[in-house]
SEFI-734985 format. One record per residue (C-alpha): residue number from 1; residue in one letter; x, y, z. Coordinates in pm, whole numbers. Layout:
// residues N
ATOM	NUM	A	X	Y	Z;
...
***
This chain:
// residues 187
ATOM	1	M	-770	155	1005;
ATOM	2	A	-936	454	855;
ATOM	3	L	-807	651	561;
ATOM	4	E	-760	940	804;
ATOM	5	H	-485	749	986;
ATOM	6	A	-301	671	663;
ATOM	7	I	-321	1039	566;
ATOM	8	L	-192	1150	906;
ATOM	9	V	105	914	877;
ATOM	10	S	184	1035	526;
ATOM	11	L	158	1404	623;
ATOM	12	L	378	1349	927;
ATOM	13	E	637	1193	698;
ATOM	14	Q	614	1500	474;
ATOM	15	P	356	1780	446;
ATOM	16	G	206	1820	102;
ATOM	17	S	-84	1913	-119;
ATOM	18	G	-376	1684	-192;
ATOM	19	Y	-223	1605	-529;
ATOM	20	E	116	1523	-373;
ATOM	21	L	-54	1308	-113;
ATOM	22	A	-247	1118	-381;
ATOM	23	R	81	1057	-566;
ATOM	24	R	238	920	-246;
ATOM	25	F	-54	682	-212;
ATOM	26	E	15	562	-565;
ATOM	27	R	389	522	-497;
ATOM	28	S	423	383	-148;
ATOM	29	I	155	387	121;
ATOM	30	G	-100	285	-140;
ATOM	31	Y	69	-54	-163;
ATOM	32	F	-89	-127	173;
ATOM	33	W	-382	114	194;
ATOM	34	T	-554	232	-122;
ATOM	35	A	-766	538	-181;
ATOM	36	T	-885	728	-485;
ATOM	37	H	-796	1093	-540;
ATOM	38	Q	-1159	1185	-469;
ATOM	39	Q	-1157	997	-136;
ATOM	40	I	-832	1166	-33;
ATOM	41	Y	-960	1516	-113;
ATOM	42	R	-1292	1451	61;
ATOM	43	V	-1118	1322	376;
ATOM	44	L	-863	1608	373;
ATOM	45	K	-1149	1859	373;
ATOM	46	R	-1316	1685	667;
ATOM	47	M	-987	1650	859;
ATOM	48	E	-918	2020	809;
ATOM	49	S	-1263	2119	935;
ATOM	50	D	-1219	1883	1235;
ATOM	51	G	-888	2050	1323;
ATOM	52	W	-673	1742	1260;
ATOM	53	I	-468	1910	987;
ATOM	54	D	-371	2263	896;
ATOM	55	A	-362	2401	543;
ATOM	56	R	-164	2693	408;
ATOM	57	E	-178	2853	66;
ATOM	58	V	145	2814	-129;
ATOM	59	P	191	3053	-422;
ATOM	60	Q	312	2896	-746;
ATOM	61	Q	452	3046	-1064;
ATOM	62	A	231	3009	-1374;
ATOM	63	R	-8	2777	-1188;
ATOM	64	P	-284	2827	-937;
ATOM	65	D	-181	2843	-572;
ATOM	66	K	-191	2512	-392;
ATOM	67	K	-295	2410	-43;
ATOM	68	E	-22	2240	156;
ATOM	69	Y	-142	2027	445;
ATOM	70	S	39	1943	767;
ATOM	71	V	-68	1763	1082;
ATOM	72	A	-206	1982	1363;
ATOM	73	A	-163	1903	1734;
ATOM	74	L	-511	1749	1746;
ATOM	75	G	-422	1522	1453;
ATOM	76	R	-107	1405	1631;
ATOM	77	S	-317	1330	1938;
ATOM	78	V	-571	1133	1731;
ATOM	79	L	-293	934	1566;
ATOM	80	S	-122	867	1899;
ATOM	81	R	-447	736	2047;
ATOM	82	W	-500	512	1748;
ATOM	83	L	-140	381	1761;
ATOM	84	H	-194	275	2123;
ATOM	85	E	-526	97	2059;
ATOM	86	P	-511	-279	2002;
ATOM	87	I	-626	-407	1666;
ATOM	88	E	-743	-753	1569;
ATOM	89	P	-523	-962	1342;
ATOM	90	E	-655	-941	990;
ATOM	91	S	-872	-1221	861;
ATOM	92	V	-800	-1337	512;
ATOM	93	R	-1082	-1331	261;
ATOM	94	H	-934	-1494	-43;
ATOM	95	E	-1180	-1549	-324;
ATOM	96	L	-924	-1725	-543;
ATOM	97	A	-861	-1983	-269;
ATOM	98	V	-1234	-2058	-253;
ATOM	99	K	-1242	-2097	-633;
ATOM	100	I	-948	-2335	-617;
ATOM	101	R	-1126	-2552	-359;
ATOM	102	G	-1445	-2534	-563;
ATOM	103	A	-1261	-2654	-874;
ATOM	104	A	-1273	-3005	-725;
ATOM	105	F	-1642	-3002	-825;
ATOM	106	D	-1582	-2880	-1180;
ATOM	107	D	-1280	-2873	-1411;
ATOM	108	P	-963	-2777	-1219;
ATOM	109	V	-777	-2706	-1545;
ATOM	110	A	-1029	-2431	-1623;
ATOM	111	L	-871	-2224	-1341;
ATOM	112	I	-521	-2221	-1490;
ATOM	113	R	-568	-1899	-1686;
ATOM	114	E	-717	-1721	-1382;
ATOM	115	V	-435	-1835	-1153;
ATOM	116	E	-180	-1726	-1415;
ATOM	117	R	-348	-1383	-1426;
ATOM	118	H	-322	-1353	-1047;
ATOM	119	R	38	-1469	-1058;
ATOM	120	Q	125	-1199	-1312;
ATOM	121	A	-43	-929	-1101;
ATOM	122	H	157	-1037	-794;
ATOM	123	A	480	-1058	-997;
ATOM	124	D	417	-703	-1123;
ATOM	125	R	351	-580	-769;
ATOM	126	L	669	-747	-643;
ATOM	127	A	865	-579	-921;
ATOM	128	R	722	-239	-817;
ATOM	129	Y	809	-305	-452;
ATOM	130	L	1164	-410	-541;
ATOM	131	A	1208	-105	-766;
ATOM	132	G	1084	118	-484;
ATOM	133	E	1322	-49	-242;
ATOM	134	R	1616	8	-478;
ATOM	135	R	1509	367	-539;
ATOM	136	D	1447	461	-177;
ATOM	137	F	1656	227	39;
ATOM	138	T	1920	7	-119;
ATOM	139	G	2019	140	-462;
ATOM	140	S	2304	373	-550;
ATOM	141	D	2063	668	-568;
ATOM	142	A	1916	599	-222;
ATOM	143	S	2040	842	37;
ATOM	144	A	2196	668	335;
ATOM	145	P	2121	852	658;
ATOM	146	T	2421	920	876;
ATOM	147	T	2218	863	1193;
ATOM	148	P	1937	616	1255;
ATOM	149	D	1607	746	1116;
ATOM	150	A	1306	572	1272;
ATOM	151	G	1066	688	999;
ATOM	152	R	1288	562	720;
ATOM	153	E	1361	232	895;
ATOM	154	L	991	170	966;
ATOM	155	Q	896	254	606;
ATOM	156	H	1155	4	489;
ATOM	157	V	1041	-274	726;
ATOM	158	V	682	-234	601;
ATOM	159	L	806	-252	242;
ATOM	160	R	1011	-563	325;
ATOM	161	G	692	-717	464;
ATOM	162	G	517	-645	134;
ATOM	163	I	807	-798	-58;
ATOM	164	A	798	-1111	160;
ATOM	165	Y	419	-1137	118;
ATOM	166	E	441	-1112	-262;
ATOM	167	R	721	-1371	-275;
ATOM	168	M	517	-1607	-57;
ATOM	169	T	208	-1552	-273;
ATOM	170	L	406	-1622	-592;
ATOM	171	A	544	-1944	-444;
ATOM	172	W	191	-2050	-347;
ATOM	173	L	51	-1964	-692;
ATOM	174	D	332	-2165	-854;
ATOM	175	D	231	-2459	-631;
ATOM	176	V	-134	-2411	-733;
ATOM	177	L	-38	-2405	-1102;
ATOM	178	D	173	-2720	-1065;
ATOM	179	T	-122	-2891	-895;
ATOM	180	L	-372	-2777	-1159;
ATOM	181	H	-144	-2896	-1439;
ATOM	182	R	-94	-3231	-1264;
ATOM	183	L	-472	-3273	-1235;
ATOM	184	G	-522	-3189	-1601;
ATOM	185	P	-568	-3437	-1882;
ATOM	186	A	-255	-3637	-1967;
ATOM	187	A	-74	-3489	-2262;
***
């Protein structure tokens, strides 16, 4: 997937400025596809010149005008083509897993701190995902649509996949930590 496809999806969900789009990447789509602000702005400029998106000036009070982007017909066509193309299942490149296997040739206990650091990062990510789910889908502040909303339901199923992945990763890291502690020197 290219960043362009992630931007098209986000702009179809809701038009916005480059800044707003970058914030969305930080809050939701960025959980699964990351990009820096500079990358987003650079790609927006190219997508606009290629006719994939349209931009309109939006006047603002006490601030400079902003550009609001929306998906043009050509952008919808590009996204539709991409959605219909097959993609290969992702291959996992997991450096920590290689380190864990390699620890058999060194001191397995030396990896405990690193595995704990990874575990904390995944626990933090899970907490963010769960907070986002409460905010946007299940909490008292979440708006419940009166009719089925495909966009909302598909956003939620992707988020649930992220939640399941983080829970699985935490369970695996707990198993790794138990194993490393078991292999350590007897207390």
